[in-house]
N, C-alpha and C positions, 0 to 999 in steps of 0.2 A: 522582569515584568511577567506576572502570572496571568495568562489569559485562559486558563483551563475552565474557569467558571463561565466563560463567554461562549461555551460550546454546548448548547442544549442538544438533546437527542433527536429532536424533530428535524426533518430536512428543511422545512421552510423557515430558516433562521439566519439567512445571509447577513442581515443588517447587524446582528449582534457581533459578528466577526469582523465585518468590514468597517465598523466604526472605530476599531482599534488600529494601532500601527501608525505609519507616517508615509508621506509621499516622497518618491524619488523618481524624477522625470515623470513618465506617464505610468509608473508602477506604484501599487500599494504594497508596502513592506510591513509584514505582520510578524513581530518577534514573539517567541514563547519562552517560558522559564527554562533556563539552561541548568539542568541538574547533573549533567554528565561531566562537568568541569568545575574546578574551584574558581577559575577566572573566566567569567562569562564574556562573550564577545559584545562589544558596543556596536550594535548593528547600524545605528544611525550614522556614526562616524565612518564605519567601514563600508557603507552602501556603495559609494562610487567605485572602490577597488573590488569589492566582492562581486558587483554586477559584471565587471569585465572578466573576472575569473569564472563566473558561472556560465557566461556565454560561450566559453571555450574551456571545458574541464581538462585537467591534466591527463586524465585517462578515462576512456569510455568503458564502462563495466558491462552494460547491456543496452541494446537498441533494437526496437522493432517499431511497427506502425503505431503502437499505443503510447510508448514512452521512451525516453532516453535517460539512462542512469549513468552518472559520471562521478569521478572521485577528484577532489582537490585537496591540496595541503594548505592550511590556513593557520598562521600563528602557532605552528607546531602541532596542529591537530589535523586529523584526516576526517574530512566531511564528505558526505554523499549528497549529490544534488540530483533530484529527479525532475525531469521536464515532462509534463503531461501533454504529449503531442496531440492526443485526441482533442484536448481542450483548444488547442491552437488551430487544428486543421479541420475539425468537423463542425459544421454550422449548428447541428443539433445541440451539442454540449455548450456552445457559446450562447445560443438562444435561451435554453432552459436555465442558464446561470442567472438570468434576470430575476427569477423567482426562487430557484433552488440552488443548493451549494454547488460550487465547481468541484472538479475531481480532486484538486489540491485540498480544498476545504474538507471534503469527505475523508481523505487520507489522514489529515491532521486530527480531525475529530475522532476517528476510529483509534488511532494510536494513543491518544490521550485517555480515552475511555477504557481501552483494554488495559493500559498500565495501571489505571485506578483499581481495576479488578484483580491485579496481580498477574495478568497475562502479559509476558514480556514481549515487547516489540520496540524498535528504536523510536524514541520520542522526537517529535518535530522540534527543530530549533528556529526555523524561519520559513515563512510562506511569502512568496512574491507573486503578485498578480497584476497583470496589465488590464485595465478596464477601458471600455469604449462603449458609450451610450448605455451604460448600465450592465453591459455584458462582460464576463471574464473571457478575454480573447487569448490569454496566455497565463499559465500557472506553473510556478516552479516551487519545489519544496526542498529544504535542506534538513538533514538529520545526521547524527554522529555515525561514523563508520564503526561497525561492530566486529571485533576481532574473534575469529573462530579458534577454538582450542585445537581442532583437528579437521582436516578436510576429508576424513574417512566417512564411511556410511554410518548414519545415526541409527541406533537400535530402533527397530520398528515399534517396540512397546513404549518407548519414550514419546514418539510422535503421536501414537494412539492415546497415550495418557494426556498429552497436551490438548488434543482435540476434545477429550472427555471433559477436561477442566473448562474449556471454552463453552461446551454445550451446557454444562451444569450452571455456568454463569449466565446462560441465556444468549450466547453468541454463537455464530457459525463462522468458519474461516472463509469459505467461498472459493478458495483456490489452494486446496491442501496438497499441492505438489511437494515432494520431499525437498526440492531445492529451495523452498520457501521457509525452511527451518534451519537454524544455525545452532551449533553446540558452542556455547560461550561460557565464560567464567561465572556468569550470573545464573546460568541454567539454559534450558532450551528456549530459543527466541524465535518468534515468527517475524518474517520480513514481508513487506508489500501487503499491508492490511487494507488495501483499497476496497476489496470485495467483501471484507468482513462486515457483518451487520448484526444488530440485536435481533434474534429470531429463536423462538422455542419450538417451531414446527419440526416434528420428527422426520418428515420427508427430507428437509434440507440438512438436518444432522446426518441422516443416512447418506445423502449425496456427498457430504464431506468425506465419509468413510469409503464410499465407492470410488470417489476420485482418487484417494490415496491408494486404494487397492489396485488401480490400473498400473501404478508404478511399483508398488510394493505388495505383491500378492501375499495374502494371509492377513491383510489389515482387517477384513471383515470378521474373521475368526478371532483375531486378537481383541477387537473392540467388544465382541460378544453379540452374536446374532440375536440372542434373546432380548437384549436391551432395546433393539430397534424393530424387532419382529418383521412383519410383512413390508415395512417401509423400505427395507433393503432391496427387495425385488422391484418395488416401484422406482426406487432411485437408480437401479441398474438399467431399467428400461429407459428412464429419462436421460441417463448418461449416454446410452447408445444413440438416442436421437440427437443429443447435443454434439456428439462426435461426428455424426453424419453431417450436421449443419456446418460445423467448423471445417471439416474436410472440403465440403462443397465451396464454402466461402474462400478457403485458402487457394483452391484451384482457380476460382474466378479472379482472385487478386494476382495470381501468377500470370494468368492470361492477360490481365490488364497492365502487367509490369509494375505492380504496386508492392511486391514482396519486400519486406525490410531485412536488414542485416541482423542476424542473431549471433551472439557470441556468449556462451554460457560461462560467466565468470563473475565472481562477486566483487 
C-alpha cells in the first residue's frame, strides 16, 4: 500500500492520513509501502503479535523524556520502533493533535518527502496511533534498521555536503548532531528527521551549520562563510541563547527528578 500521496506538505492535514489504515483494539494502524524488502510484511495479520513485540522491544537503543527507540527482530528482519513519549505524556501535543499532525505523523511525512528529494533517511514502514476523543494520545513508528559501514567518525566534509544538499532542496535538518548521520552502503543517511522541515530561510540554514560546528569545529569554514554571510553570526547568537535555555531546563528537570536515561547507541 502506497500512502505517500496521502501526505501533503501542510500541517493541517490529519484527515488525509487518518482515513487510511485499519483498526486494532483502540489503535489506528497505518502501513506504508515497504521498499526495503522483497517480501513486505502483512501488517493486518501481524498486528496482534507485532503489538506485543513493540510494547517490549528486544533491545533499547535510546531513551530520554522525548522518545524511546528500540530494536526488534521480526521475520528475519531488524526493525526499529520509536515511541514518541512526548505525545503520550504532554497534554499540549495531545490537544494540538486534534487539528494538527502528531509527532509520529510529522516524522513519517518528513521521511517520505526527504526520500522523494533523494535525501536518504530510513523510510517509515508503519505508524500506530491510539486515538481518544479525536486526540492522538500515543504514537509509535516503525522503520527498517540501517546498517552502518563503519562506527568511526564520518568525514566532516561529507556531513557538510549533506546539509548543503538539504538546504538547496529547500529543507533544513533542525538537529544536525553528528550522531544523526550514518555511513551506509547507500550513502550518508540522516536519522531522526522529526525536526526537519521545508524552509529556505538562511538564518535556519546557518543554524544547522552552527549546531554541527558545536560538535565538529571547522564546520562553518567547511560550509563556506561567504554562502551564509552575516546569518552565521546571528545563528551563533541564537545558538547561545538556546543552549542557555536548555541548560536551565535540564537543571530544573534534574531538580524535579524528571531526568531520563540516555544511552548513546544506535
